[in-house]
C-alpha positions, 0 to 999 in steps of 0.5 A: 300831524305829529309824528307818533313816537319811535317804536319800542319793545316792553321792559316786562311781559309775563301770564297772569292766571286769573282763575278758572283755568284762564291765563291773560298774556300782559306786557308794560313798556315805557317808564319803569316810574312813568304815568300808568296808563292801560290800553284796552283792545277792540274786538273782542278778540282783536289782541294787543298790538305793538304800533299802540306803544307809539302813541305814548310818550316812553319817557313819561308812560308805563304802558300795561297793554293785555290780550283779554281772554281767549285771544292773543296769546292768553289762554285758553284760545277761542280760535279753538272752537272746542274752547268754552266760553262760559268763563269768558264775558265783561264781567270777568275781563273787569275782573281781569283788568282789576286783577292785572292792576294789583298784580302790578302794584298800581294805584291808578291809571289812565284807561285808554280803549277804541271800539269794544274797548270803550264799552269795557273801559267804561264798564271798569271806570264805572265800578272802579272810579278810584282806580281811573285817574283819566280816559282816553276813548276812540271810536265809541261803542256801548254794545247795547241792543240797540247797537248790535242791532245797527250792526247786525241789521240796520247799517245793511240799507247802506250794503245791501248786496253785502247784507244779503250775502250775510243774510245768506249765510245762516238758515232761511229760517232764521233770516227775519230774526237776530242774525248776531243771535243766530251766528252765535249759535252757528260759531259756538254751538254747531256741531260742524266744525265746517259750518262754524268755519265758514259762519267765521268767514262770513262774519268777517266778511260782515266786518269788512264791508262795514270798514271798506268805505275808510281810507286805507281800508284793504278787503278782505283785511290781511289779518283774516289770512291767520285763520286761528286769529279769524274764528277766535275773532268771530267766535268772541265778537258774537258772543260777546254781541248776542248778549249786549255784552251782558250789561243792562241797556243804557246801565253805562249812560246811567252810570255816567255820573259815576265819572262826574271829576275824572278827565276823559275825550271822546274821539268820534269818526262822523262817517263811523258807520260800524257806530253811529256818531250818536253814541258818542253824542250820548255819552259826552252828554252822561259824562259830566265834563268830557270832551267830544271831539267829532272828526271826518273820518270813520271807525278806523280813524283818520289823521285828526283822530291820530293828532288828537290822540297823541294830543290827549295822552301828552296833555295827560301825561303831565298829570302823574297816577300814584304808584301802590306801596310795595308789598 
């Protein structure tokens, strides 16, 4: 596959006050006069990554990244169990994206997302289709209750030993219920900090199990060594998943017709156990004109996914997004 572009640093960064005591970290890299694009990270809670800049031609793109509420360099941080998550929902994040677009005086931009970032990107694009020029989505995730049920229980049939440990991490009386809801309760509401911390460890161990068969994946993931990062990740994922992202079940599919005429590329691994391939297929059927590419890998991708990603960003770079007039 072609090599990604060389590493580069952002030329601009800052904190944006989005109200309610929340501030999000943002950064821009590449060409200040290039095509605008925004990258939406996964998790929720995974944060932006420097390596993501390498998938966008720095001569042709003006790439925006930001840390969603509660993670990365945004404040307050969900790595602190005392952080209130009541103003941390999908609808708040959609408003943050739009506020950031206005802050940076961008008229339209390409929306890139992976995993959870796909759910957020679709929800944003369906609410503000006039602000989106193209979309590129990897490892398609819709965060419906059915998807959360798969993630927290059904896929355990592939990992019976690991799922038994995951299930044993909740009170015995709750083990036949919705484990995601129970973990959310433990992480976000239990009065004992030690129990909260153990729940975070049990949650990320389950995340590791689902990715453990993928080439190159290391368990435990080295990122969990940063306890603050681990707690924020588990804190936010269970908060969002237990509420099915505050979206109507299948609402993203029903509203996909709003994306008609907006080019989209969907890339998904056939062996993605965190999100079965039929989820990507359903989205492609509902979104007129979207391209769907299946690759042989899993949720974290493979060389073919990277090749298709680079091909898509290079192709869309030739269709510049207009910038809003200076104010």
